[in-house]
C-alpha positions in Angstrom: -58.4 -40.6 -137.8 -58.5 -39.5 -141.5 -58.8 -41.7 -144.8 -55.1 -41.8 -145.3 -54.2 -43.0 -142.1 -56.5 -45.7 -142.3 -55.1 -47.0 -145.4 -51.5 -46.8 -144.3 -52.4 -48.4 -141.4 -54.8 -51.7 -143.0 -50.6 -51.8 -145.1 -48.8 -51.8 -142.6 -51.3 -54.4 -140.9 -52.3 -56.6 -143.3 -50.1 -56.2 -147.3 -46.5 -54.7 -145.0 -44.8 -55.6 -148.9 -47.0 -53.4 -149.8 -46.7 -50.2 -147.9 -43.4 -48.2 -150.0 -45.7 -48.9 -153.8 -47.3 -45.6 -155.1 -51.1 -45.3 -154.9 -53.7 -42.5 -156.0 -56.9 -41.7 -154.5 -60.7 -41.3 -155.5 -62.9 -40.1 -153.5 -66.8 -40.2 -154.6 -70.3 -40.3 -152.5 -72.6 -42.5 -154.1 -76.4 -44.1 -153.9 -77.9 -47.1 -152.6 -79.6 -48.4 -155.5 -80.5 -51.1 -156.9 -77.1 -51.2 -159.5 -74.5 -51.0 -157.2 -72.5 -54.6 -156.8 -74.1 -56.8 -154.1 -70.6 -57.4 -153.0 -70.4 -53.7 -152.2 -74.4 -53.2 -150.8 -73.6 -56.5 -147.9 -70.5 -54.5 -146.3 -72.9 -51.5 -145.4 -75.3 -50.7 -143.2 -79.3 -51.0 -143.7 -80.6 -48.1 -143.9 -78.6 -45.8 -145.7 -79.3 -43.7 -148.3 -75.7 -42.6 -149.4 -71.6 -43.5 -148.6 -68.4 -42.0 -149.7 -66.2 -44.5 -151.7 -62.5 -44.4 -151.0 -60.4 -45.9 -153.5 -56.9 -46.4 -153.7 -55.1 -48.1 -156.3 -51.9 -48.5 -157.6 -49.5 -46.7 -158.9 -47.1 -49.4 -161.4 -46.1 -50.0 -164.5 -45.4 -53.9 -162.8 -49.0 -55.3 -163.7 -51.9 -55.1 -166.3 -54.5 -54.7 -162.9 -53.0 -52.7 -160.1 -54.1 -53.4 -156.9 -56.9 -51.0 -155.3 -57.9 -50.3 -151.8 -60.7 -50.2 -151.0 -62.6 -48.0 -148.2 -66.7 -47.6 -147.9 -67.5 -45.8 -144.9 -70.6 -43.1 -143.8 -71.1 -40.4 -146.5 -69.5 -37.8 -144.0 -66.2 -39.9 -143.5 -66.2 -39.7 -140.3 -67.5 -44.4 -139.7 -65.7 -47.2 -141.3 -68.2 -49.5 -142.9 -65.0 -51.9 -144.5 -61.8 -51.6 -146.1 -60.7 -54.7 -147.6 -58.3 -55.0 -151.5 -60.5 -55.5 -153.9 -60.6 -58.3 -156.5 -60.7 -57.0 -160.1 -63.7 -59.0 -160.8 -65.6 -56.7 -158.8 -67.3 -53.4 -160.6 -68.2 -50.0 -159.0 -70.0 -48.4 -161.3 
C-alpha cells in the first residue's frame, strides 16, 4: 500500500471531515540523532539508524496553522512505524 493510500485510509478512519481537503506531500529520509525531537524518537523502533518521514500539510486559506499528518516509515517506505496528526509545537528538524 502506498503512503498516499495509507494517509487517505487514516483520514477515512479517524478524521472523515478532512477527506476532501487539499494536502501537500513532503518526503524526507532522516538519520537518528540527538537533535531529533523525543516525541518522534519515541515512535520509532530501537536500533534503527535512518527512517523516512512523509508529511502531509493541509492547504487552506482558512487557518493560520494548517493541520499536518505525519507518517514514520522505514527508510525504504515499506514498514509503517507511526501515523498521526502533528501538534504545531513539535518540530521535525
